[in-house]
C-alpha positions as CSV (number, residue, x, y, z in Angstrom):
1,X,76.5,19.1,-37.3
2,X,78.3,20.8,-34.5
3,X,78.9,17.5,-32.7
4,X,80.5,16.1,-35.9
5,X,82.8,19.1,-36.2
6,X,83.7,18.9,-32.6
7,X,84.4,15.1,-32.9
8,X,86.6,15.7,-36.0
9,X,88.4,18.5,-34.1
10,X,89.0,16.3,-31.1
11,X,90.2,13.4,-33.4
12,X,92.7,15.7,-35.1
13,X,94.0,17.1,-31.8
14,X,94.4,13.6,-30.4
15,X,96.3,12.4,-33.5
16,X,98.7,15.4,-33.6
17,X,99.2,15.1,-29.8
18,X,100.0,11.4,-30.2
19,X,102.7,12.1,-32.8
20,X,104.2,14.9,-30.7
21,X,104.5,12.7,-27.7
22,X,106.0,9.8,-29.6
23,X,108.7,12.1,-30.9
24,X,109.4,13.4,-27.3
25,X,109.5,10.2,-25.4
26,X,113.0,9.3,-26.3
27,X,112.2,5.6,-27.3
28,X,114.5,4.4,-30.1
29,X,115.3,0.9,-31.3
30,X,118.6,-0.1,-29.8
31,X,120.6,-3.1,-31.0
32,X,121.0,-5.9,-28.5
33,X,124.2,-5.9,-26.5
34,X,125.0,-9.6,-26.4
35,X,127.5,-9.2,-23.6
36,X,124.8,-8.2,-21.2
37,X,122.6,-11.2,-21.7
38,X,123.1,-14.1,-19.3
39,X,124.2,-17.4,-20.7
40,X,125.2,-16.0,-24.1
41,X,128.5,-16.2,-25.7
42,X,129.7,-13.5,-28.2
43,X,130.1,-16.3,-30.8
44,X,126.4,-17.1,-30.6
45,X,125.2,-13.9,-32.1
46,X,122.7,-14.0,-34.9
47,X,124.1,-13.2,-38.3
48,X,123.0,-9.9,-39.8
49,X,120.8,-10.1,-42.8
50,X,119.3,-13.5,-41.7
51,X,115.6,-13.9,-40.6
52,X,115.2,-15.9,-37.4
53,X,111.9,-16.8,-35.9
């Protein structure tokens, strides 16, 4: 029973630590700057609201 409690405590700690680190890492979705891509023209941008695959 002690092993089960220890395992649950470890899993809870790991889950909380994961969320804390994800909030601190600074990664955020950034829109593509089409001017920085080679071989692209500003007029070739994808239209917003359209799904491209």
